[in-house]
C-alpha positions in Angstrom: 35.9 -19.8 -113.5 38.0 -21.6 -110.4 40.5 -22.3 -113.2 40.9 -18.6 -114.7 41.7 -17.2 -111.3 44.3 -19.9 -110.3 46.1 -18.9 -113.7 46.0 -15.5 -112.5 47.1 -16.3 -109.5 50.2 -18.7 -110.4 51.2 -15.6 -113.2 50.9 -13.0 -110.1 52.8 -15.5 -107.8 56.0 -16.1 -110.4 56.1 -12.6 -111.4 56.9 -11.5 -107.9 59.1 -14.4 -107.2 61.3 -13.7 -110.3 60.9 -9.9 -109.5 62.3 -10.6 -105.7 64.7 -12.6 -106.9 66.7 -9.9 -109.5 66.0 -7.3 -106.3 67.1 -9.4 -103.9 70.5 -11.1 -106.5 71.2 -8.2 -108.2 72.5 -4.6 -108.9 70.4 -2.4 -110.4 71.3 -2.4 -114.4 73.8 -5.6 -114.1 73.5 -7.6 -116.8 73.9 -11.9 -116.6 74.4 -13.1 -120.8 72.6 -16.4 -121.1 72.5 -16.7 -124.6 75.4 -14.8 -126.2 74.4 -11.8 -128.3 71.0 -12.5 -127.7 69.7 -13.1 -124.0 70.5 -11.4 -120.9 69.1 -11.2 -117.7 69.4 -7.4 -116.6 68.3 -5.6 -113.5 66.0 -2.6 -114.3 63.3 -0.2 -113.1 60.5 1.1 -115.3 58.9 4.2 -113.8 56.2 4.4 -117.0 54.6 1.6 -119.2 56.0 -0.5 -122.3 58.7 1.2 -124.0 59.3 3.3 -120.7 56.6 5.6 -122.0 54.3 7.8 -119.7 57.3 8.0 -117.0 56.3 9.4 -113.6 52.7 9.0 -114.0 51.5 6.6 -111.3 48.3 8.1 -110.3 47.3 7.2 -114.2 48.7 4.1 -113.6 46.6 3.0 -110.7 43.4 4.7 -111.9 44.0 2.7 -115.2 44.7 -0.5 -113.9 42.1 -0.8 -110.9 39.2 -0.2 -114.1 41.3 -3.0 -116.2 41.2 -5.6 -113.2 37.4 -4.8 -112.5 36.7 -4.9 -116.4 38.1 -8.1 -117.0 36.8 -9.6 -114.1 33.3 -8.9 -115.2 34.3 -10.4 -118.5 35.7 -13.4 -116.7 32.6 -14.0 -115.0 30.4 -13.4 -118.0 31.8 -14.5 -121.2 34.4 -17.1 -120.2 32.2 -19.5 -119.7 31.6 -19.5 -123.5 35.2 -19.5 -124.7 38.3 -21.3 -122.8 40.8 -19.2 -124.8 39.2 -16.3 -123.8 38.9 -17.2 -120.4 42.7 -18.2 -120.6 43.5 -14.9 -122.5 41.6 -13.2 -119.4 43.3 -14.5 -116.4 46.5 -13.9 -118.3 45.8 -10.3 -118.6 44.2 -10.1 -114.8 47.6 -11.8 -113.6 50.0 -9.8 -115.2 48.1 -6.3 -114.4 48.0 -7.3 -111.0 51.7 -7.9 -111.0 53.0 -5.0 -112.6 49.9 -3.1 -110.2 51.7 -4.6 -107.3 54.9 -3.0 -108.0 53.9 0.2 -108.6 52.5 0.4 -105.3 55.2 -1.1 -103.5 58.1 0.3 -105.2 56.5 3.0 -107.3 58.4 1.3 -110.1 58.5 -1.9 -112.1 60.8 -4.4 -112.0 62.0 -5.6 -115.1 64.9 -8.6 -116.4 64.2 -10.3 -119.3 66.6 -8.3 -121.9 66.9 -9.6 -125.6 68.3 -8.2 -128.7 67.1 -9.1 -131.8 68.5 -8.5 -135.0 70.5 -6.0 -133.0 67.6 -4.2 -132.2 68.2 -3.8 -128.1 64.0 -4.8 -127.3 62.9 -3.1 -123.7 63.4 -5.1 -121.2 60.5 -6.4 -119.6 59.0 -9.4 -117.1 56.7 -12.3 -116.5 53.7 -10.0 -115.8 54.3 -8.2 -119.1 54.6 -11.8 -121.2 51.4 -12.5 -119.7 49.7 -9.7 -120.8 50.9 -9.9 -124.3 50.4 -13.8 -124.2 46.9 -13.0 -122.8 46.1 -10.2 -125.8 47.2 -13.8 -128.2 44.7 -15.5 -126.5 42.0 -13.2 -126.8 42.7 -12.4 -130.7 42.5 -16.2 -131.3 39.1 -16.6 -129.1 37.5 -14.1 -131.6 39.1 -15.6 -134.4 37.9 -18.7 -133.4 34.5 -16.9 -132.4 34.2 -15.5 -135.9 35.0 -18.9 -137.9 32.1 -20.6 -135.8 29.8 -17.7 -136.9 30.5 -17.8 -140.4 30.0 -21.7 -140.3 26.7 -21.6 -138.5 25.5 -18.8 -141.6 26.5 -21.0 -144.1 24.2 -23.7 -142.8 
């Protein structure tokens, strides 16, 4: 169990450190090419959710994030012992949710900086917490597939 909370703490620390560096060293909307025409570090802010939806709805985000944090901690405590994939997925979601929650509480916006152009599509700018949330969901999908596969395998035996 400790491992899962440690992963969440590492995600939070990495997320907050990278955001602090961006805020302290870059002007808003400044962009630094890392891989020309593909990957940039771009200082951006978001007062909404993914793809800029629900702008200026901070009370909503506070409420939803608290519910998510409580739910994820509950699931870690109850189910993470059964699957390392599920435990890691939940810990990544916990770290990502708390990382962006910290921004919303202290900055009233989320600092984003990872900026990609994929086949001429200007992908929305995101951060470490956002990445952690997405990867965490991927781990939970893998855990679900493995669990279903094991269930079918037992049913055949």
